[in-house]
C-alpha positions in Angstrom: -6.1 -1.8 -30.7 -9.1 -3.7 -29.4 -11.0 -2.8 -26.3 -9.5 -5.9 -24.4 -6.0 -4.7 -25.3 -6.7 -1.2 -24.1 -8.0 -2.6 -20.8 -4.9 -4.8 -20.3 -2.7 -1.8 -21.3 -4.4 0.3 -18.7 -3.9 -2.4 -16.1 -0.1 -2.5 -16.8 0.1 1.3 -16.6 -1.6 1.1 -13.2 1.0 -1.5 -12.1 3.8 0.8 -13.1 2.3 3.8 -11.4 1.5 1.8 -8.3 5.1 0.9 -7.7 5.7 4.6 -6.9 2.6 4.9 -4.6 3.0 4.6 -0.8 2.4 1.1 0.5 3.8 1.2 4.0 3.9 3.9 6.6 6.2 3.0 9.5 5.7 4.8 12.7 3.7 7.6 10.9 6.9 9.3 10.0 7.6 8.4 6.3 6.0 6.4 3.5 7.6 3.6 1.6 6.9 2.6 -1.9 7.7 -0.7 -3.5 11.3 0.3 -4.2 11.9 1.2 -0.5 10.5 -2.2 0.5 12.7 -4.2 -1.9 14.3 -2.5 -4.9 15.2 -5.6 -7.0 11.7 -7.0 -6.5 10.1 -3.7 -7.5 12.2 -3.6 -10.6 11.0 -7.1 -11.5 7.4 -6.0 -11.1 8.2 -3.0 -13.3 9.8 -5.1 -16.0 7.0 -7.6 -16.1 4.5 -4.7 -16.5 6.6 -3.2 -19.3 6.8 -6.5 -21.1 3.0 -6.8 -20.8 2.6 -3.3 -22.3 4.8 -4.3 -25.2 2.7 -7.4 -25.6 -0.5 -5.4 -25.9 1.0 -2.9 -28.3 2.3 -5.7 -30.6 -0.9 -7.7 -30.1 0.9 -10.8 -28.7 -1.9 -12.4 -26.7 0.1 -15.2 -25.2 2.6 -12.7 -23.7 -0.2 -10.6 -22.3 -1.7 -13.6 -20.7 1.6 -14.7 -19.1 2.5 -11.3 -17.9 -0.9 -10.6 -16.4 -0.8 -13.8 -14.4 2.8 -13.3 -13.5 2.2 -9.7 -12.3 -0.7 -10.9 -10.1 1.5 -13.6 -8.6 4.4 -11.2 -8.0 2.2 -8.6 -6.3 0.6 -11.3 -4.1 3.9 -12.7 -3.1 5.2 -9.2 -2.3 2.1 -8.5 -0.1 2.7 -11.8 1.7 6.4 -10.9 2.3 5.5 -7.4 3.5 2.8 -8.8 5.8 5.1 -11.4 7.3 7.9 -8.8 7.6 5.7 -6.3 9.5 4.3 -8.8 11.9 7.5 -10.7 12.6 10.1 -7.9 12.6 9.8 -7.1 16.3 9.6 -10.8 17.5 13.0 -10.3 19.2 11.4 -8.1 21.9 10.8 -10.3 25.0 7.5 -8.7 26.0 4.6 -9.7 23.8 2.6 -6.5 24.5 5.5 -4.3 23.3 6.0 -6.5 20.2 2.3 -6.1 19.3 2.4 -2.4 19.9 5.4 -1.9 17.6 3.9 -4.0 14.9 0.7 -2.0 14.9 2.7 1.2 14.3 3.4 0.1 10.8 0.4 0.7 8.6 -0.5 -0.5 5.1 -1.6 2.3 2.9 -3.7 2.9 -0.2 -1.0 1.9 -2.7 -1.9 -1.8 -2.2 -5.2 -1.2 -3.9 -3.5 0.0 -7.0 -0.9 -2.8 -6.8 -3.7 -5.4 -6.9 -6.0 -3.4 -9.1 -3.5 -3.2 -12.0 -3.0 -7.0 -12.4 -6.8 -7.6 -11.9 -7.6 -5.1 -14.7 -5.0 -6.7 -16.9 -6.7 -10.1 -16.3 -10.1 -8.6 -17.1 -8.7 -7.5 -20.4 -7.3 -10.9 -21.0 -10.5 -12.7 -20.2 -12.7 -10.2 -22.1 -10.9 -11.1 -25.4 -13.2 -12.9 -27.8 -11.9 -15.9 -29.6 -11.8 -15.8 -33.4 -13.8 -18.8 -34.8 -12.3 -18.4 -38.3 -8.7 -19.2 -37.3 
């Protein structure tokens, strides 16, 4: 395997590991991972990363490109959904102060760094690939 494939492979491994890392901490009681947030969406992220890993093992450059971009899009969409869910889940409370207080009790944790770092590392591997001029 080439260095660019190894970098992409490591990015996909980080994505898979990041789905099990804590991403939200509601009310400082428990921590949630991707599967606690939305299980089908987490499985989708996991499958895209697994397909990307298979693409790097079998040296299928087009599959690696597509899965790297798709994983970044899925993680970004998941972050947007989590952000909107956190800041609008207590909108039914009639007092604005209490709504803001409850929303601030749900914290984003360090798992988001890995969730975004994995696709970015996979894209670094995709863009570091040198084109063969003899093909």
